[in-house]
N, C-alpha and C positions, 0 to 999 in steps of 0.2 A: 504494500500500500504506500502510495506517495501522498504528500501533503503540499498544497499550494496556498500561501497566504495571499489574499486579494485585498489591496488597500486602495483608497480613493480620497480625493478632496483634501489634500494636505494644506493647501492655501497658505504656504509660506510660514507655517507654525512649526518651528523646529523642536521645541520642547515636547509637543504632542507626537511628532514623528519619532523622536528619540525613544519615547516611552513605548510606542507601538513596536518599533524595531527590536527593542530589548525584550519585549514579551514574545515576539516571534522567535528570536534566538533561543530564549529559555525553553520554548516548546520543541526545539530541535527542527524547526521548519527552515529549509534552506532556499526555497524558491518563492519569489515574491513577484506578483503581477500588480500593476498600477492602472487604475481606471480614470486617470486624468485629474484636471484641476490641481496641478502642482502649485500653481501660483494664484495671485489675486487675494485681496483682503488682508492677509497677514504680512509681517514686516520683512521676511527673508525669502523672497522668491528665488534668488540665485542659488542659495544654499540648498533649497528644496530640490531644484532641478538637478544640481550636481549629485546629490545623494541618490535620487531616484534613477538617474542615468547610470550610475555606477552599480546599483544593486538589483535593478529590475530588468530581466530579459524581455519582458512584455510591458509596454506602456501605450495606452491609447489616449486619444485627444479628448480634452474636456472643453467646455464652453469658454472658460477663462483662458485656457491655453490658446484657443483659436483667436480670441479677442486680442491677446497680447502680441500675436504674431503678425498683426495687421497695423499699418500706419494709423495714428489716431491723434486728435487734438484734445482728447479728454484728459484732464489733469490727473485724475486717479490712474488711468492706464499709463500715462507718461511716467508717473512716479515709479511704477513697477518696471516699465520697459527700460528706464535708465539703469536700474539695478541689475537687470538681466543681461543686458549687452547683446550685441548682434549675433554671436555664435549660439547662445542659448535660445534666443528668439527664433533663429533658423531651425534649430533642433525641434522646438515646439511646433513650428509650422509643418514639419515633415512627419509628425506622429500619425500613425494609422487610425482609422475610425473605429475598428472593431477587431476582435481576435476570436477565432474558433479553434476548438481542440476536442479530442475525445478522451473521456475518462470513464472507466467501468461501464462501457457500452453506451454511454450517453454523449450526445453532441452538446457541447457547452459553448455558449456565446457570451462574450464580455464586451460591453461598450460603456460609454459614459452616461448617456441619458435616455436614448431611445434608438430604434433601428433606422429612424429617418433623419435625425438631426441631433447635434450636441445641445440644442436649445429647446427641444421638445420635452416637456417635463411630465412624468407619470408618477402619481402618488399611490400609496397602498389603498387609499380609500376611493380612488377613481372607479368608474364603472368597470364591470367585468369585461365588457367589450373593449374598453380602452386598454386594460391591462393585458388582454390577450394579443393586442397588436405588438406587444414587445417580442413576440416569437416570430413575427413576420420576416421573410426574406425581402431585402430591398436593394436598390442600387447602391446605397451607402455601405451595406454589409457585404457587397460583392456577389450576392446570390439572388438577383431579382427574380429569376424564373426557376429557382431550385425547388425540387419537390420535397427535399428533406429539411424539415424545420428543426430548430434546436430544441432539445429536451429540457435544457436548463439555461436560463438567462440571468446574468449578474450585471448589476450596474451601480453607479454612484449618484452624483448630481443632487439628490434631494436631501442629503445629510440626515437620513432617517432610516435606520437599519431595520430590516424585516425579511421574512421568508414566507412565501405563500405557495400552495399547490393549486394549480388552475387547470382543470380538465386533464389531469395526468401529466402536466408539465410543471416545472418549478421556477418561480421567479423570486430572486433575492436581491436585496440591496445591502451593500457593505456598510452603509453609514459613512460618516466622515472622520478622518483622522484629525484634521486641524480646526474644524468649525462645526461640530455636531449640533444639530438642532432638534434633538429628541431628548437628550439628557447631557449634562456637562462632563462627559467622559469620551475619550477617543474610541473609535470603533473600526473594526475590520472583520473580514471573514476568512475562514479556512475551509478549503475543499480537500476531501480525502477520498482516494480511490486508486484504481489501477490506471495510471496515465498512459495514453496512446493505445489503450486496449479496447477493441470493439466488442469484447465478450462481456455480457452483463455480469456485474459483480457488485459487492457492497460499495456504497457511496454515501458520503455525509457532507453536510454543510453546517459549519459552526460559526455563529456570530459571537464575537469577543468584544467586551468592553474593557478599556484600560484607563485607570485614573492617571492623571499627569499633573505637573505643577502649573496650574492655570495662572497663578499670580506671577510666576516667572514669565510666562508668555505675555501677560499684560505689561509687565515692566519693559520687556524687550520691544513691544509695540510702541510704548510711550517713548522710549529712548530713540527710536527711529522716526518719530513724528509721523507715524503711519496715517495715511488718509482715512477719513471716516472712522476715526479712532473710537469715539464714544459708542456708536452702535456695535462696532466690532467687539469691544470689551464687554458690553452687556451680553452679547451672544456667547462669548467664551464662558462667562460666569454663570449664566442661567441655562444655557442649552436651548434657548427659545429664540425664534426668528423675530427680529425687531425692525424689519424694513430694510436691512442692508442687503444689497444684491449678493446672492449666494452662488 
C-alpha cells in the first residue's frame, strides 16, 4: 500500500505549511501532491513556491496562481508579483490544470476547483446535480469525449474539507493549509492504496487537521505589511470567511 499526501491552498502561510509538512513526515508519507493556490493573501508567496516546487512531483494550477501569472495593475496582485519575481511567475503560468492517476483500481482526478475552470466554485452543500459535474470529462481535463469518468475526484479552492459518496463515486476536498475557512487548523488529505494498479483493492481517504502557530503567522503578516491584513488575520484566527477573496 502506498500513501499520497494531497495539500492545497497554502496562500503564502509558511508556519501552516511547516506544520503540515512535519505531520506528513511523522506519518512516514513521502509523496506529496499540491492542488494549487500556493500564493495570494499570505505574506510569503516566494517561499511557498520554492518549497512546493522542491517537494511536490505533482502541482496543479489554482485561481490565484493563474491570476499572479498575468500582467495586472491591481495593487494587491502587484505586491505579491514583486515578491515572486519573473522565474516563479513563469513556473506558475506553466502549471497543468489537472492530474489523473490510478490507485487500487480507481481512476482518480485532482484539480483545483472544478473540471471547467480554476474559478468555478463547488461547495459541499450545492445541489447534487452541481456536485456530480465534478466527475465530468472536459476540454480542460484533456478528456472531453472520454467514456471513462473518474471514480474519485479531489480538489481544493473552497478551504472547506469534506468527503462525500455520490452515486458510487467519491468527491473530496482537502481543505486549506494556509487559510482554512471551516475551522482554524490547517488541513490536508491522505490517499492510501495500490498506486498504478488497475486491480480493485483496499483504498482510503483520510482528512487530517493540524494545529499550527497562528499568532506567528499573524506576526509575520504584520511584519511584511501584507495587503488586506485585517480580514486576513481575522480569517486565520477564526477559520471563518470575512469577505476576503479566497
